[in-house]
C-alpha positions in Angstrom: 0.1 -0.4 0.1 1.3 3.4 -1.0 2.3 5.9 1.8 0.1 8.9 1.9 2.1 12.1 0.7 1.3 15.1 2.6 1.0 18.8 0.7 2.9 21.4 3.2 4.5 24.6 3.4 8.2 24.7 4.6 6.6 26.8 7.9 4.4 23.6 8.7 6.6 20.6 8.2 7.2 19.9 12.1 3.3 18.9 11.7 4.7 16.0 9.8 7.4 14.5 11.5 8.4 11.3 10.0 6.0 11.4 7.5 6.2 12.1 3.5 5.8 15.6 2.3 5.6 17.4 -0.6 7.3 21.1 -1.0 7.1 23.2 -3.7 9.5 26.1 -4.2 12.6 27.6 -5.3 16.3 26.3 -5.0 18.1 29.0 -2.9 21.7 27.4 -2.5 23.1 23.9 -2.5 26.5 22.2 -1.7 27.6 18.9 -2.2 29.6 16.4 -0.6 30.1 13.9 -3.4 27.6 11.0 -2.7 25.2 13.8 -1.0 23.6 17.0 -2.2 22.4 19.6 0.8 19.8 22.3 -0.9 18.0 25.0 0.3 14.4 25.1 -0.6 12.5 28.4 -0.2 8.6 28.9 -0.4 6.9 31.7 0.8 7.1 30.7 4.5 10.5 30.1 4.7 13.7 28.1 4.0 14.7 24.3 4.5 17.2 22.0 4.1 16.6 19.0 2.0 19.2 16.3 2.0 19.6 14.6 -1.5 21.6 11.1 -1.8 22.5 9.3 -4.9 21.9 6.1 -3.1 17.9 7.3 -2.5 17.0 9.2 -6.0 19.4 7.3 -8.4 22.5 8.5 -10.5 20.4 10.2 -13.1 18.1 12.1 -11.0 20.9 13.1 -8.8 23.0 14.8 -12.0 19.8 16.7 -12.8 19.3 18.1 -9.3 23.0 18.9 -9.2 23.1 20.9 -12.0 20.4 23.2 -11.4 20.8 26.6 -11.1 19.8 29.3 -8.2 16.2 30.1 -8.4 15.1 27.3 -10.3 11.4 26.2 -9.0 10.5 22.7 -8.5 8.6 20.1 -6.2 10.0 18.0 -3.8 8.7 15.0 -2.2 10.5 13.6 0.9 10.4 12.4 4.8 10.2 15.1 7.4 13.1 14.6 9.9 13.9 16.4 13.3 17.4 17.8 13.2 18.0 20.4 15.9 21.0 21.8 14.2 18.9 23.2 11.4 17.7 26.4 11.6 14.0 25.7 11.6 14.4 22.4 13.6 13.5 20.0 10.9 15.1 19.0 7.3 13.8 16.8 4.5 15.3 13.2 3.4 14.7 13.7 -0.3 12.8 10.4 -2.2 12.0 12.3 -5.3 11.7 15.6 -7.1 10.3 17.2 -10.1 11.7 20.5 -12.1 9.1 23.0 -12.9 11.4 25.5 -14.6 15.1 25.6 -14.8 16.5 29.2 -14.2 18.9 30.7 -16.2 22.8 30.4 -15.0 23.1 34.1 -14.7 20.7 35.0 -11.7 22.3 38.4 -10.7 21.7 38.3 -6.8 24.3 35.8 -5.6 25.2 34.8 -2.3 27.4 37.4 -1.8 27.7 41.2 -1.0 26.0 43.6 -3.5 25.6 47.4 -3.6 22.5 49.0 -2.4 21.8 50.7 -5.8 22.3 47.2 -7.5 19.8 45.7 -5.2 17.4 48.2 -5.9 17.7 48.0 -9.7 17.1 44.3 -8.8 14.3 44.7 -6.3 11.9 42.4 -8.2 14.7 39.6 -7.3 15.9 40.8 -4.0 12.7 40.8 -2.3 13.2 36.7 -2.9 16.2 36.7 0.0 15.2 35.6 3.3 15.8 38.9 4.9 13.7 40.8 2.6 11.0 38.4 2.6 10.9 38.6 6.7 10.6 42.1 6.5 7.5 42.2 3.9 6.3 39.3 6.4 6.8 41.7 9.1 5.0 44.7 7.2 2.0 42.6 6.5 1.4 41.4 10.0 1.6 45.2 11.1 -0.8 46.1 8.5 -3.3 43.3 9.9 -2.8 44.2 13.4 -3.8 47.7 12.6 -7.0 46.6 11.1 -7.8 44.1 13.6 -7.1 46.9 16.6 -9.2 49.4 14.8 -12.2 47.2 14.3 -12.2 46.1 17.7 -12.3 49.4 18.8 -15.7 50.0 16.6 -14.2 51.8 13.8 -15.2 51.2 10.3 -13.0 51.0 7.2 -13.9 53.6 4.5 -11.8 54.5 1.1 -10.5 58.1 0.8 -9.8 59.2 -2.9 -6.7 59.2 -4.0 -7.3 61.9 -6.9 -8.2 65.2 -5.0 -9.3 68.8 -6.3 -7.0 70.3 -3.1 -4.3 69.7 -0.5 -4.7 68.3 2.9 -1.5 69.7 4.3 -0.1 72.5 2.4 0.4 72.9 -1.6 4.3 72.6 -1.9 4.4 68.8 -1.7 1.7 67.5 -4.0 2.1 65.5 -7.5 -0.3 67.2 -9.9 -2.0 65.4 -12.7 -4.2 66.2 -15.8 -7.9 65.1 -14.9 -9.9 65.7 -18.1 -8.6 69.5 -18.6 -8.9 70.1 -14.3 -5.7 69.8 -12.5 -5.8 67.3 -9.9 -3.5 66.1 -7.3 -2.5 62.8 -5.7 -3.6 62.7 -2.3 -1.3 63.3 0.7 -3.8 62.0 3.3 -7.7 60.8 3.6 -8.2 62.6 6.7 -10.3 65.2 5.6 -13.1 62.8 3.8 -12.3 60.8 7.0 -14.0 64.1 8.9 -16.8 63.7 6.5 -17.5 60.0 7.2 -17.5 60.1 10.9 -20.6 62.1 10.6 -22.1 59.2 9.2 -20.5 56.3 10.9 -19.0 57.7 14.2 -15.6 56.0 13.8 -13.6 55.6 10.5 -10.5 55.1 9.6 -8.8 54.8 5.7 -5.9 52.4 4.8 -4.0 53.0 1.9 -1.0 55.1 0.0 -0.3 58.6 0.0 2.2 60.8 -2.2 4.2 63.5 -0.8 6.5 65.3 -3.6 8.9 66.3 -0.9 12.8 66.3 -2.3 13.9 64.6 0.5 16.7 62.1 0.3 17.1 61.2 4.2 16.7 57.5 5.3 12.8 58.4 6.5 11.3 59.5 3.4 9.6 57.9 0.5 7.3 59.5 -2.2 4.7 56.8 -2.0 3.8 55.2 1.2 1.2 54.2 3.1 -0.8 55.4 6.1 -3.6 54.4 8.4 -5.7 57.3 9.5 -8.2 56.7 12.1 -11.0 59.6 12.9 -13.6 59.6 15.7 -16.4 61.9 16.2 -16.7 62.8 19.9 -13.2 62.1 20.9 -11.0 64.7 22.3 -7.5 65.0 22.4 -6.6 63.2 25.7 -8.8 60.2 24.6 -6.8 60.4 21.0 -3.5 59.8 23.0 -4.6 57.1 24.7 -6.0 55.3 21.3 -2.6 55.9 19.8 -0.7 54.0 22.8 -3.1 51.4 22.6 -3.1 50.8 19.1 0.7 50.9 18.9 1.2 48.7 21.9 -1.8 45.9 20.2 0.5 46.2 16.9 4.0 45.4 18.7 2.4 42.7 20.8 1.1 40.9 17.8 4.6 41.3 15.7 6.0 39.6 18.8 3.6 36.6 18.9 3.5 36.0 15.5 6.6 36.8 13.7 9.3 36.9 16.5 11.3 34.3 14.3 11.5 36.9 11.2 12.5 40.1 13.9 15.4 37.6 15.0 16.1 37.5 11.3 16.6 40.8 10.5 18.7 41.4 13.6 15.7 43.0 16.1 16.3 41.3 19.4 12.8 40.9 20.5 13.1 42.0 24.2 13.8 45.7 23.1 10.3 45.5 21.9 8.5 44.0 25.2 8.9 47.1 27.0 6.4 48.8 24.5 3.7 49.3 26.8 1.4 52.1 28.1 1.7 54.5 29.4 4.1 56.5 27.1 5.9 59.3 28.4 5.2 62.7 27.4 6.6 66.1 26.7 5.6 69.3 25.4 7.2 71.0 22.6 8.2 73.9 25.2 9.9 71.3 27.3 11.4 69.8 24.1 13.0 73.1 23.1 14.3 73.5 26.7 16.0 70.2 26.8 17.2 70.9 23.1 18.8 74.0 23.8 20.2 72.3 27.2 21.8 69.7 24.6 23.2 72.3 22.5 20.8 72.6 19.6 20.4 75.9 18.4 16.6 75.8 17.8 14.2 79.0 18.8 10.6 78.5 20.0 8.3 78.6 16.6 10.6 76.3 14.8 9.6 72.6 13.5 11.9 69.7 14.3 14.1 68.3 12.2 15.3 64.3 12.0 18.1 65.4 14.4 15.6 67.2 16.9 13.5 64.0 17.1 16.4 61.6 17.5 17.8 63.9 20.6 14.5 63.9 22.1 13.3 60.0 21.6 16.7 58.8 22.5 15.9 60.1 26.3 13.3 57.2 26.6 12.9 53.7 25.9 9.5 53.7 24.7 8.0 55.9 22.1 7.3 59.3 23.3 4.5 62.1 22.7 5.8 65.7 22.2 2.4 67.4 22.4 1.1 71.1 22.0 3.1 72.6 19.0 3.0 75.9 17.8 -0.4 76.9 16.0 2.0 78.3 13.2 3.8 75.4 12.1 0.9 73.0 12.1 -1.8 72.2 9.6 -4.7 74.7 9.5 -7.5 72.2 10.8 -5.4 71.6 14.1 -7.9 72.9 17.2 -5.7 75.8 19.4 -5.4 75.2 22.8 -8.3 77.0 24.4 -6.2 78.1 27.2 -3.6 78.9 25.1 -4.3 79.8 21.4 -0.7 80.1 20.2 -0.3 76.2 20.6 -2.5 73.3 19.0 -4.2 70.2 20.8 -1.7 68.0 18.6 0.9 65.7 19.1 3.7 63.8 17.2 4.8 60.3 18.5 8.5 59.5 17.9 10.0 56.2 17.8 13.0 55.6 20.3 16.5 54.6 18.8 16.7 57.5 16.5 13.6 56.5 14.2 11.7 59.8 14.4 8.0 60.6 13.7 5.6 57.6 13.3 2.2 58.9 14.2 0.9 62.8 13.8 -2.5 63.7 15.0 -4.6 66.1 17.4 -8.1 67.4 17.7 -9.7 69.1 14.9 -11.1 72.4 14.7 -15.1 72.0 15.1 -16.1 75.7 15.1 -16.9 77.1 11.6 -15.7 80.6 12.0 -12.5 79.5 13.2 -12.0 77.1 10.5 -13.1 79.6 8.0 -10.4 82.0 9.4 -7.7 79.7 9.4 -8.5 78.7 5.7 -8.1 82.4 4.7 -5.1 82.8 6.9 -3.4 79.9 4.8 -4.6 81.0 1.5 -6.8 78.3 0.8 -9.1 78.2 -2.1 -13.0 78.4 -0.6 -14.4 76.9 -3.7 -12.4 73.7 -2.8 -12.6 73.5 1.1 -16.6 74.8 1.1 -17.7 71.0 1.3 -15.1 70.7 4.2 -16.6 73.8 6.0 -20.2 72.3 5.7 -19.2 69.8 8.5 -19.0 72.6 10.7 -22.6 74.0 9.9 -24.6 71.0 9.9 -24.0 68.9 13.3 -20.2 69.7 13.9 -19.1 67.8 17.0 -15.7 67.5 18.9 -13.6 65.2 16.9 -10.1 64.0 16.6 -7.7 61.8 14.5 -4.2 60.7 13.4 -2.3 59.2 10.7 0.5 56.5 11.1 3.0 55.7 8.5 3.4 51.9 8.2 6.8 51.8 6.6 8.3 54.2 9.4 6.6 51.9 12.0 8.0 48.7 10.3 11.6 50.3 10.0 11.3 51.0 13.5 10.2 47.5 14.7 12.8 45.9 12.5 15.4 48.5 13.5 16.3 48.9 10.0 18.7 51.6 8.7 16.7 52.8 5.8 12.6 53.0 4.9 13.1 51.6 1.4 13.5 48.1 2.7 9.9 48.0 4.1 7.9 48.4 1.2 8.1 45.8 -1.9 8.9 48.9 -4.4 10.2 52.0 -2.9 9.4 55.4 -4.8 12.2 57.7 -3.9 13.3 61.0 -5.2 15.4 59.4 -8.0 13.7 56.0 -8.0 10.9 55.2 -10.3 11.8 51.4 -11.0 11.3 48.5 -11.5 
């Protein structure tokens, strides 16, 4: 009687110890000791060593698999053996295989060091490597956790438009396009549309790409990135900060729970992240200016913080740090001024520790019609583009708050990466539009 062969993924072979399995994947690496061939097979879930013996599969089959080039696709059948020396604790004793497609011999990304520009030019292939696959798996876990958390808090996902007639945060960093003879822009944020949606649904969030044409080459910037943006009716500033704390904590906990192996693979010590629990430390903008001046930074009240300032402030803590009550003049027109001190807003940025900078920006919005109209005029924003936004204050306005969290910056910090470009499958930067 033929023995059952179980279809499995690399990550699930432990369920079939001692049994025959069928794995489908790609040849990542191989080495030979003459009579035995050791091949590393990868699939979408990980890598595993497969041991091929001449005696088990025959001379012709042995030579066929020995001639395969890196990234050839194949289907392997074999018995699962426990091996504590193996990275995943198991290896496969190969009993048979079939080649799906033999790779050409000139695969450009060999198992050696390559320059970053070369790797980015071959990003479509670079993402196949174990480290890049681990980063993208962590990214997916982060995005799933964001949705799960917000769904659990009673938020409803809505879709904000990507093509818009106006700016959300100023007009100097917009990508423009022709819209049937009219100028349109790629969205910087879905926030304004979220503010309309909360009047129908109470608590909402949008999740999608955003575009900012900043001519920046820093390790924190992409021109196309993903944001999750919650907005809630009847939520004031203090409640918003609590929501942010809980959400970041939840996301980190889910990554630790489900992707600890990937964290270790990319070089992040999971123990560092276990400290991320509420309450997060807070510092007002006034206090931050004082601290920076004491540390030797020449920065005056009313100036915005750059990356060096954020790094210096966040390095004082092992948890994310809230900076609150920024000057009204340097924040967006919709930010609500503090009633007790109108020169500052009820807004906050959340800075990640270890030098990773801002991961969340948000605050309470202006709910008063006259004040919002005044702020639009002060910022010289066209009334015809924002008439619908003002309507929200005319017909049942309520206190409301929200924030935007950049997925790539969050993943960069969680993985402790040098550059944000590795956290998105195909990064778009100032000098890169391909592949």
